[in-house]
FIKOLMAR-669302 format. One record per residue: z negated, x, y negated of N, C-alpha, C in turn; residue number from 1. Coordinates in Angstrom, 1 decimal, decimal comma, always signed. Layout:
N
(pt (Z X Y) (Z X Y) (Z X Y) NUM)
...
END
This chain:
153
(pt (-17,2 +1,9 +37,7) (-16,2 +1,6 +38,6) (-14,8 +1,5 +37,8) 1)
(pt (-13,9 +2,3 +38,2) (-12,6 +2,4 +37,5) (-11,8 +1,1 +38,0) 2)
(pt (-11,1 +0,5 +37,0) (-10,3 -0,6 +37,3) (-9,0 -0,2 +38,0) 3)
(pt (-8,6 -0,8 +39,1) (-7,4 -0,6 +39,8) (-6,2 -1,1 +39,0) 4)
(pt (-5,3 -0,4 +38,5) (-4,2 -0,9 +37,8) (-2,9 -0,5 +38,5) 5)
(pt (-1,8 -1,3 +38,3) (-0,5 -1,0 +38,8) (-0,1 +0,4 +38,3) 6)
(pt (+0,6 +1,2 +39,2) (+1,0 +2,5 +38,7) (+1,9 +2,5 +37,5) 7)
(pt (+2,6 +1,4 +37,3) (+3,5 +1,4 +36,1) (+2,8 +0,9 +34,9) 8)
(pt (+1,5 +0,7 +34,9) (+0,8 +0,2 +33,7) (+1,0 +1,1 +32,5) 9)
(pt (+0,6 +2,3 +32,6) (+0,7 +3,3 +31,5) (+2,2 +3,5 +31,0) 10)
(pt (+3,1 +3,8 +32,0) (+4,6 +3,9 +31,5) (+5,0 +2,6 +30,8) 11)
(pt (+4,7 +1,5 +31,2) (+5,2 +0,3 +30,6) (+4,6 +0,1 +29,2) 12)
(pt (+3,4 +0,4 +29,1) (+2,7 +0,5 +27,7) (+3,4 +1,4 +26,9) 13)
(pt (+3,7 +2,6 +27,3) (+4,5 +3,5 +26,5) (+5,9 +3,0 +26,2) 14)
(pt (+6,6 +2,4 +27,1) (+8,0 +1,9 +26,8) (+7,8 +0,7 +25,8) 15)
(pt (+6,8 -0,2 +26,0) (+6,5 -1,2 +25,1) (+6,3 -0,8 +23,7) 16)
(pt (+5,5 +0,3 +23,6) (+5,3 +0,9 +22,2) (+6,6 +1,4 +21,6) 17)
(pt (+7,4 +2,1 +22,4) (+8,7 +2,6 +21,9) (+9,6 +1,4 +21,5) 18)
(pt (+9,6 +0,4 +22,2) (+10,5 -0,8 +21,7) (+9,9 -1,4 +20,5) 19)
(pt (+8,6 -1,5 +20,4) (+8,0 -2,1 +19,2) (+8,3 -1,2 +18,0) 20)
(pt (+8,1 +0,1 +18,2) (+8,4 +1,0 +17,1) (+9,9 +1,0 +16,7) 21)
(pt (+10,7 +0,9 +17,7) (+12,1 +0,9 +17,3) (+12,5 -0,5 +16,6) 22)
(pt (+11,9 -1,5 +17,0) (+12,0 -2,8 +16,3) (+11,6 -2,7 +14,9) 23)
(pt (+10,4 -2,1 +14,6) (+9,9 -1,9 +13,3) (+10,8 -1,1 +12,5) 24)
(pt (+11,3 +0,0 +13,0) (+12,3 +0,9 +12,2) (+13,6 +0,1 +12,0) 25)
(pt (+14,1 -0,5 +13,1) (+15,4 -1,2 +12,9) (+15,3 -2,4 +11,8) 26)
(pt (+14,2 -3,1 +11,8) (+14,1 -4,2 +10,8) (+13,6 -3,7 +9,4) 27)
(pt (+13,4 -2,4 +9,3) (+12,9 -1,8 +8,0) (+11,5 -2,1 +7,8) 28)
(pt (+10,7 -2,6 +8,7) (+9,3 -3,0 +8,4) (+8,5 -1,7 +8,5) 29)
(pt (+9,0 -0,5 +8,8) (+8,3 +0,7 +8,8) (+8,4 +1,4 +7,4) 30)
(pt (+9,1 +0,8 +6,5) (+9,2 +1,4 +5,2) (+8,2 +0,7 +4,3) 31)
(pt (+7,3 +1,4 +3,7) (+6,3 +0,9 +2,9) (+6,8 +0,1 +1,7) 32)
(pt (+8,0 +0,5 +1,1) (+8,5 -0,2 +0,0) (+8,8 -1,7 +0,3) 33)
(pt (+9,3 -1,9 +1,6) (+9,7 -3,2 +2,1) (+8,4 -4,1 +2,2) 34)
(pt (+7,3 -3,5 +2,7) (+6,0 -4,2 +2,9) (+5,5 -4,5 +1,4) 35)
(pt (+5,5 -3,6 +0,6) (+5,0 -3,8 -0,8) (+5,8 -4,9 -1,5) 36)
(pt (+7,2 -4,9 -1,3) (+8,0 -5,9 -1,9) (+7,5 -7,3 -1,4) 37)
(pt (+7,2 -7,4 -0,2) (+6,7 -8,7 +0,5) (+5,4 -9,0 -0,2) 38)
(pt (+4,5 -8,1 -0,3) (+3,1 -8,4 -0,9) (+3,2 -8,8 -2,4) 39)
(pt (+4,3 -8,4 -3,0) (+4,5 -8,8 -4,4) (+5,4 -9,9 -4,6) 40)
(pt (+5,7 -10,7 -3,5) (+6,5 -11,9 -3,4) (+8,0 -11,7 -3,9) 41)
(pt (+8,5 -10,5 -3,6) (+9,9 -10,2 -4,0) (+10,9 -10,2 -2,9) 42)
(pt (+10,3 -10,0 -1,7) (+11,2 -10,0 -0,4) (+10,4 -10,7 +0,7) 43)
(pt (+11,0 -11,6 +1,3) (+10,3 -12,4 +2,3) (+10,8 -12,1 +3,7) 44)
(pt (+11,5 -11,0 +3,9) (+12,0 -10,6 +5,2) (+10,8 -10,4 +6,2) 45)
(pt (+9,8 -9,7 +5,7) (+8,6 -9,5 +6,6) (+8,1 -10,8 +7,1) 46)
(pt (+8,0 -11,8 +6,3) (+7,6 -13,2 +6,7) (+8,3 -13,7 +7,9) 47)
(pt (+9,7 -13,4 +7,8) (+10,5 -13,9 +8,9) (+10,3 -13,1 +10,2) 48)
(pt (+10,1 -11,8 +10,0) (+9,8 -11,0 +11,2) (+8,5 -11,4 +11,8) 49)
(pt (+7,4 -11,4 +11,0) (+6,1 -11,8 +11,5) (+6,1 -13,2 +12,1) 50)
(pt (+6,8 -14,2 +11,4) (+6,9 -15,6 +12,0) (+7,6 -15,6 +13,3) 51)
(pt (+8,7 -14,8 +13,4) (+9,4 -14,7 +14,8) (+8,4 -14,2 +15,8) 52)
(pt (+7,7 -13,1 +15,5) (+6,8 -12,5 +16,5) (+5,7 -13,6 +16,8) 53)
(pt (+5,3 -14,4 +15,9) (+4,2 -15,3 +16,1) (+4,7 -16,4 +17,1) 54)
(pt (+6,0 -16,9 +16,8) (+6,5 -17,9 +17,7) (+6,7 -17,4 +19,2) 55)
(pt (+7,3 -16,2 +19,4) (+7,4 -15,6 +20,7) (+6,1 -15,4 +21,4) 56)
(pt (+5,0 -15,0 +20,6) (+3,6 -14,8 +21,2) (+3,1 -16,2 +21,6) 57)
(pt (+3,3 -17,2 +20,8) (+2,7 -18,5 +21,1) (+3,3 -19,0 +22,3) 58)
(pt (+4,7 -18,9 +22,5) (+5,3 -19,4 +23,7) (+4,9 -18,6 +24,9) 59)
(pt (+4,7 -17,3 +24,7) (+4,2 -16,5 +25,9) (+2,7 -16,9 +26,2) 60)
(pt (+1,9 -17,1 +25,3) (+0,5 -17,5 +25,6) (+0,5 -18,8 +26,2) 61)
(pt (+1,4 -19,7 +25,9) (+1,4 -21,0 +26,5) (+1,9 -21,1 +27,9) 62)
(pt (+3,0 -20,2 +28,1) (+3,8 -20,4 +29,4) (+3,2 -19,3 +30,4) 63)
(pt (+2,9 -18,2 +30,2) (+2,5 -17,1 +31,1) (+1,4 -17,6 +32,0) 64)
(pt (+0,3 -18,1 +31,4) (-0,8 -18,5 +32,3) (-0,4 -19,6 +33,3) 65)
(pt (+0,5 -20,5 +32,9) (+1,0 -21,5 +33,8) (+1,9 -21,0 +34,9) 66)
(pt (+2,6 -19,9 +34,6) (+3,5 -19,3 +35,6) (+2,9 -18,3 +36,6) 67)
(pt (+1,9 -17,7 +36,1) (+1,1 -16,6 +36,9) (-0,3 -16,9 +36,8) 68)
(pt (-1,1 -16,7 +38,0) (-2,5 -16,9 +37,9) (-3,3 -15,6 +37,5) 69)
(pt (-2,5 -14,4 +37,6) (-3,1 -13,1 +37,1) (-2,1 -12,3 +36,5) 70)
(pt (-2,6 -11,4 +35,6) (-1,8 -10,5 +34,9) (-1,1 -9,6 +36,0) 71)
(pt (+0,2 -9,3 +35,9) (+0,9 -8,5 +36,9) (+0,5 -7,2 +37,0) 72)
(pt (+0,1 -6,5 +36,0) (-0,1 -5,0 +36,0) (-1,7 -4,8 +36,2) 73)
(pt (-2,5 -5,6 +35,7) (-3,9 -5,3 +35,8) (-4,7 -6,2 +36,9) 74)
(pt (-4,1 -7,3 +37,2) (-4,7 -8,2 +38,2) (-5,8 -9,1 +37,6) 75)
(pt (-6,0 -9,0 +36,3) (-7,0 -9,8 +35,6) (-6,6 -11,1 +35,4) 76)
(pt (-7,5 -12,1 +35,4) (-7,2 -13,5 +35,2) (-6,9 -13,7 +33,7) 77)
(pt (-6,1 -14,7 +33,4) (-5,9 -15,1 +32,0) (-7,0 -15,9 +31,5) 78)
(pt (-7,4 -15,6 +30,3) (-8,5 -16,4 +29,6) (-8,5 -16,1 +28,2) 79)
(pt (-8,9 -17,1 +27,4) (-9,3 -16,8 +26,0) (-10,5 -16,0 +25,7) 80)
(pt (-10,4 -15,0 +24,8) (-11,6 -14,3 +24,4) (-11,9 -14,6 +23,0) 81)
(pt (-12,8 -15,6 +22,9) (-13,1 -15,9 +21,5) (-14,2 -15,1 +21,0) 82)
(pt (-14,1 -14,7 +19,7) (-15,2 -13,9 +19,1) (-15,5 -14,6 +17,8) 83)
(pt (-16,8 -14,3 +17,4) (-17,4 -14,9 +16,4) (-16,7 -14,5 +15,0) 84)
(pt (-16,6 -15,5 +14,1) (-16,0 -15,3 +12,8) (-17,2 -15,0 +11,9) 85)
(pt (-17,5 -13,7 +11,6) (-18,8 -13,5 +10,9) (-18,5 -12,5 +9,7) 86)
(pt (-19,6 -12,0 +9,2) (-19,4 -11,1 +8,0) (-18,6 -9,9 +8,3) 87)
(pt (-18,7 -9,3 +9,5) (-18,0 -8,1 +9,9) (-16,5 -8,4 +9,9) 88)
(pt (-16,1 -9,5 +10,3) (-14,7 -9,9 +10,3) (-14,1 -10,0 +8,9) 89)
(pt (-14,9 -10,6 +8,0) (-14,5 -10,7 +6,7) (-14,4 -9,4 +6,0) 90)
(pt (-15,4 -8,5 +6,2) (-15,4 -7,2 +5,6) (-14,3 -6,4 +6,1) 91)
(pt (-14,0 -6,4 +7,4) (-13,0 -5,6 +8,1) (-11,7 -6,1 +7,6) 92)
(pt (-11,5 -7,5 +7,5) (-10,2 -8,0 +7,0) (-9,9 -7,6 +5,5) 93)
(pt (-11,0 -7,6 +4,7) (-10,8 -7,1 +3,3) (-10,4 -5,7 +3,2) 94)
(pt (-11,1 -4,8 +4,0) (-10,7 -3,5 +4,0) (-9,3 -3,2 +4,5) 95)
(pt (-8,9 -3,9 +5,6) (-7,6 -3,8 +6,2) (-6,6 -4,2 +5,1) 96)
(pt (-6,8 -5,4 +4,4) (-5,9 -5,9 +3,4) (-5,7 -5,1 +2,2) 97)
(pt (-6,8 -4,4 +1,8) (-6,7 -3,5 +0,7) (-5,9 -2,2 +1,2) 98)
(pt (-6,2 -1,7 +2,2) (-5,4 -0,6 +2,8) (-4,0 -0,8 +2,9) 99)
(pt (-3,7 -2,1 +3,4) (-2,3 -2,5 +3,7) (-1,6 -2,6 +2,2) 100)
(pt (-2,2 -3,1 +1,3) (-1,7 -3,3 -0,1) (-1,5 -1,9 -0,7) 101)
(pt (-2,5 -1,1 -0,6) (-2,3 +0,2 -1,3) (-1,3 +1,2 -0,6) 102)
(pt (-1,2 +1,1 +0,7) (-0,3 +2,1 +1,3) (+1,0 +1,4 +1,7) 103)
(pt (+1,0 +0,1 +1,8) (+2,3 -0,6 +2,2) (+2,6 -0,5 +3,6) 104)
(pt (+1,6 -0,2 +4,4) (+1,8 +0,0 +5,8) (+0,6 -0,4 +6,6) 105)
(pt (+0,8 -1,0 +7,8) (-0,4 -1,3 +8,7) (-0,4 -0,3 +9,9) 106)
(pt (-1,5 -0,2 +10,6) (-1,5 +0,9 +11,6) (-0,4 +1,0 +12,5) 107)
(pt (+0,1 +0,0 +13,1) (+1,2 +0,1 +14,1) (+2,5 +0,5 +13,4) 108)
(pt (+2,8 +0,0 +12,2) (+4,0 +0,4 +11,6) (+3,9 +1,8 +10,9) 109)
(pt (+2,7 +2,3 +10,8) (+2,4 +3,7 +10,2) (+3,1 +4,7 +11,2) 110)
(pt (+2,9 +4,6 +12,5) (+3,5 +5,5 +13,5) (+5,0 +5,3 +13,5) 111)
(pt (+5,5 +4,1 +13,4) (+7,0 +3,9 +13,3) (+7,5 +4,5 +12,1) 112)
(pt (+6,8 +4,4 +11,0) (+7,3 +5,0 +9,7) (+7,3 +6,5 +9,8) 113)
(pt (+6,4 +7,1 +10,5) (+6,4 +8,6 +10,8) (+7,6 +8,9 +11,6) 114)
(pt (+7,9 +8,1 +12,6) (+9,0 +8,3 +13,5) (+10,4 +8,2 +12,7) 115)
(pt (+10,5 +7,5 +11,7) (+11,8 +7,4 +10,9) (+11,7 +8,4 +9,8) 116)
(pt (+10,7 +9,4 +9,8) (+10,9 +10,5 +8,8) (+10,0 +10,3 +7,6) 117)
(pt (+9,2 +9,4 +7,5) (+8,3 +9,3 +6,3) (+7,1 +10,1 +6,6) 118)
(pt (+7,2 +11,4 +6,1) (+6,0 +12,4 +6,4) (+4,8 +12,0 +5,5) 119)
(pt (+5,0 +11,5 +4,3) (+3,9 +11,3 +3,4) (+3,0 +10,1 +4,0) 120)
(pt (+3,5 +9,4 +5,0) (+2,6 +8,4 +5,7) (+1,4 +9,1 +6,4) 121)
(pt (+1,5 +10,3 +6,6) (+0,4 +11,1 +7,2) (-1,0 +10,9 +6,4) 122)
(pt (-0,8 +10,7 +5,1) (-2,0 +10,4 +4,3) (-2,6 +9,1 +4,7) 123)
(pt (-1,8 +8,1 +4,8) (-2,4 +6,8 +5,2) (-2,9 +6,9 +6,7) 124)
(pt (-2,3 +7,6 +7,5) (-2,8 +7,8 +8,9) (-4,1 +8,5 +8,9) 125)
(pt (-4,2 +9,5 +8,1) (-5,5 +10,2 +8,0) (-6,6 +9,2 +7,5) 126)
(pt (-6,2 +8,4 +6,5) (-7,2 +7,5 +6,0) (-7,6 +6,5 +7,1) 127)
(pt (-6,7 +6,1 +7,9) (-7,1 +5,2 +9,0) (-8,0 +5,8 +10,0) 128)
(pt (-7,8 +7,1 +10,3) (-8,6 +7,8 +11,3) (-10,0 +8,0 +10,7) 129)
(pt (-10,1 +8,4 +9,4) (-11,3 +8,6 +8,7) (-12,1 +7,3 +8,8) 130)
(pt (-11,4 +6,1 +8,4) (-12,1 +4,8 +8,4) (-12,6 +4,5 +9,8) 131)
(pt (-11,8 +4,7 +10,8) (-12,1 +4,4 +12,1) (-13,4 +5,2 +12,6) 132)
(pt (-13,5 +6,4 +12,2) (-14,5 +7,2 +12,6) (-15,8 +6,8 +11,9) 133)
(pt (-15,7 +6,6 +10,5) (-16,8 +6,0 +9,9) (-17,4 +4,7 +10,4) 134)
(pt (-16,5 +3,8 +10,7) (-16,8 +2,6 +11,3) (-17,6 +2,8 +12,6) 135)
(pt (-17,0 +3,7 +13,5) (-17,6 +4,0 +14,9) (-19,0 +4,6 +14,7) 136)
(pt (-19,1 +5,5 +13,7) (-20,4 +6,1 +13,4) (-21,4 +5,1 +13,0) 137)
(pt (-21,0 +4,3 +12,1) (-21,9 +3,2 +11,5) (-22,3 +2,3 +12,6) 138)
(pt (-21,4 +1,9 +13,5) (-21,8 +1,0 +14,6) (-22,7 +1,6 +15,5) 139)
(pt (-22,5 +2,9 +15,9) (-23,4 +3,6 +16,8) (-24,8 +3,8 +16,2) 140)
(pt (-24,9 +4,0 +14,9) (-26,2 +4,1 +14,2) (-26,9 +2,7 +14,3) 141)
(pt (-26,1 +1,7 +14,0) (-26,8 +0,3 +14,1) (-27,3 +0,0 +15,4) 142)
(pt (-26,5 +0,3 +16,5) (-26,9 +0,1 +17,8) (-28,2 +0,9 +18,2) 143)
(pt (-28,2 +2,2 +17,7) (-29,4 +2,9 +18,0) (-30,6 +2,5 +17,3) 144)
(pt (-30,5 +1,9 +16,0) (-31,6 +1,4 +15,4) (-32,0 +0,1 +16,0) 145)
(pt (-31,1 -0,7 +16,5) (-31,5 -2,0 +17,2) (-32,2 -1,7 +18,5) 146)
(pt (-31,7 -0,7 +19,3) (-32,4 -0,4 +20,5) (-33,7 +0,2 +20,3) 147)
(pt (-33,9 +1,0 +19,3) (-35,2 +1,6 +18,9) (-36,2 +0,4 +18,5) 148)
(pt (-35,7 -0,6 +17,8) (-36,5 -1,6 +17,3) (-37,0 -2,6 +18,5) 149)
(pt (-36,0 -2,8 +19,4) (-36,4 -3,7 +20,6) (-37,3 -2,9 +21,5) 150)
(pt (-37,2 -1,6 +21,7) (-38,1 -0,9 +22,6) (-39,4 -0,7 +22,0) 151)
(pt (-39,5 -0,7 +20,6) (-40,8 -0,4 +20,0) (-41,6 -1,7 +19,9) 152)
(pt (-40,8 -2,9 +19,8) (-41,5 -4,1 +19,7) (-41,7 -4,9 +20,8) 153)
END
């Protein structure tokens, strides 16, 4: 059954992405050298950008469920979605951190970096897609193995 969404859902997602990408470009966070300088403790601008985003998000998470009982575009109720902190989270975080440190860019900022003319970032984007494909393939193989084991046992 397809979820009924507001007709502006997809356009607003697109506009939100454009605003996010513009913000990354305007704040120079789409430049790998800025991120690498942060990771080498030479420039703390990224810390302030991330901190500001965390404060705005925390305020939104605290206020929006009190102001509205449902999400305006999807109609879903607000609720926390807690996930287990396990080995997969640690491994994924480590891989993400190494990739971020090597390329100087995270997935969202990579697209913004491409938008500001950094064509060499295509290598990092290709690596992200290959990594996502491998992870998806590995997960599907594990799910198939588990379903075979439960049906045989």
